[in-house]
N, C-alpha and C positions, 0 to 999 in steps of 0.2 A: 503493499500500500503506499508506504513512504517513499520508496524509490520511483513509482509511477507519479506521484503526486509532485515530487520535487523535478522529475523529468518535465512534465507538463508546465508547471510554473517556470522553470528555467527557459523552456521554449517560447513562453508568452511574454517574459519580460522585455526582450529586444522589441517586441510589438507594442508594448506599453509605453517603452521609452523612447521609441522611434520618433524622428522628426522630419521624415520625408513627405512626400506627396501622399496624401489619403491617411496620414498617421491619426488624424482625429477621429475618423470613422473608426479604424482599427482598434484604437485605444478604447472606444466604447463598447467595443466586442471584447477585448480582451481582460479588461478590469472586472467585469462580473464573472467571468471565467476563472480568474485568479481567486477572486473571493468565495466563488463556490467550491472550488477545490479545497481551499484551506478549512472552509466550514464542514464540507463534507468528510475531511479527513478527521477532524476533531469530533464529530458525530460518531464516525466509524469506531474511532480509538478509544474514545472516552465515554459517550453518553450511552450508546446502545450496550456497551458491556455493564454499564453500572445499572440500566434499566432492568437487564436481563437478571442481574445479581438480585435486585430488589423482589422481581417478579418471582424468582425461584424461591427465595426465603419466605415469601408470602404462601407460595403454593405448598411448601414443605410442612408449613406449621398449621 
């Protein structure tokens, strides 16, 4: 998960930081993708396991 996200974000950073022709349009596409990848990673690695653990504890008791 971390390798995939880091490669995607590394690929999108030049698009976000670019200053060539059409960079304003591409920046509007790349910025939400970077935010989405970061939030999806946090959700996958932290929130979903925590919710599963809470659900498992409630189900067992």
